[in-house]
C-alpha positions in Angstrom: 86.9 81.6 113.1 88.3 80.3 109.8 86.8 76.8 110.3 83.2 78.2 110.5 80.8 78.6 107.7 78.3 81.5 107.6 74.7 80.3 108.2 73.4 82.4 105.3 72.8 81.1 102.7 74.2 77.6 103.4 72.1 76.7 106.4 69.0 78.4 105.2 69.1 76.4 101.9 69.1 73.2 104.0 66.2 74.5 106.1 64.3 75.5 102.9 64.8 72.0 101.4 63.8 70.3 104.6 60.6 72.5 104.9 59.7 71.6 101.3 60.2 67.9 101.9 58.1 67.9 105.1 55.4 70.0 103.5 55.1 67.7 100.5 55.1 64.6 102.8 52.3 66.1 105.0 50.2 67.1 102.0 50.5 63.6 100.5 49.7 62.0 103.8 46.7 64.2 104.3 45.5 63.3 100.9 46.0 59.6 101.3 45.1 59.0 104.9 41.5 59.9 105.9 41.0 61.9 109.1 39.7 59.7 112.0 36.7 61.9 112.6 33.8 60.6 114.6 30.1 61.3 114.0 28.6 64.7 114.8 28.3 65.4 118.5 25.0 64.4 120.1 24.4 65.7 123.6 21.9 63.0 124.3 24.4 60.2 123.6 27.8 61.1 125.0 30.5 58.5 124.5 31.7 56.6 127.6 34.3 57.7 128.4 34.3 61.1 126.8 37.9 61.6 125.9 39.7 64.8 125.1 41.6 65.3 121.9 44.8 63.2 121.8 47.0 66.2 122.6 45.0 67.0 125.7 44.7 63.5 127.0 47.6 63.8 129.4 45.8 66.7 131.1 42.6 64.6 131.4 44.7 61.8 132.8 46.1 64.0 135.5 42.8 65.5 136.4 41.3 62.0 136.6 43.5 61.4 139.7 42.3 64.7 141.4 41.9 68.3 140.5 44.9 69.2 142.7 47.2 68.0 139.9 46.3 71.0 137.8 48.4 73.1 140.2 51.4 70.8 139.2 50.6 71.5 135.5 50.6 75.3 136.2 53.9 75.0 138.0 55.4 73.0 135.2 54.1 75.6 132.7 55.7 78.4 134.7 58.9 76.3 134.8 58.9 75.9 131.0 58.4 79.7 130.6 61.4 80.3 132.9 63.7 77.8 131.2 65.6 80.4 129.1 66.6 82.2 132.2 67.9 79.1 133.9 70.8 78.8 131.5 74.3 79.2 133.0 76.4 79.3 129.9 76.3 81.2 126.7 76.8 78.0 124.6 79.2 78.9 121.7 78.2 75.6 120.0 74.9 73.9 120.0 75.0 70.5 121.8 72.7 68.3 123.8 73.3 68.5 127.6 76.0 71.1 127.7 77.9 71.2 131.0 76.1 74.3 132.3 72.7 73.3 130.9 72.4 69.6 132.0 69.6 70.4 134.5 67.6 72.3 132.0 68.0 69.5 129.4 67.1 66.8 131.9 63.9 68.7 133.0 62.8 69.2 129.4 63.4 65.5 128.4 61.7 64.3 131.6 58.6 66.5 131.1 58.4 65.3 127.5 58.6 61.7 128.5 55.9 62.2 131.2 53.5 63.9 128.7 54.0 61.1 126.2 53.5 58.4 128.9 50.3 60.0 130.2 49.0 60.5 126.7 49.6 56.8 125.9 47.8 55.8 129.1 44.8 58.0 128.4 44.6 56.8 124.7 45.2 53.1 125.0 44.6 52.0 128.6 41.3 53.8 129.5 38.1 52.0 129.0 34.5 52.1 130.1 33.9 54.7 133.0 37.6 55.7 132.7 38.7 52.4 134.3 42.2 51.1 133.5 42.2 48.2 131.1 44.7 46.2 129.0 45.8 47.5 125.6 44.3 44.5 123.8 
């Protein structure tokens, strides 16, 4: 135990500095970059296609292939809730893909990649009437 450093105050100082840097960066970015807001909603003129917010596009992309995919989303949500109980080791040190937790890490990384891919497809590759189109 002599080679270990207590997390308080050393680690928390680093976290506090990181939080300050990120907060300042976000405030400056919010001040300089205008929000990409559209005009006010008009029920008589709905956009074609009517897309969800960017963080929900992956769900809209799944549902566009059939409503049965929502059951897969519910199963994945239950799996994500159950992830802490799928651990096999106590993990004395933090590391990516520890020997007893490789399956859990692979599931999380795969789900993250799938959500990013579906969001990109919904955002950049969907055109008129929700048809696939090229990005350019």
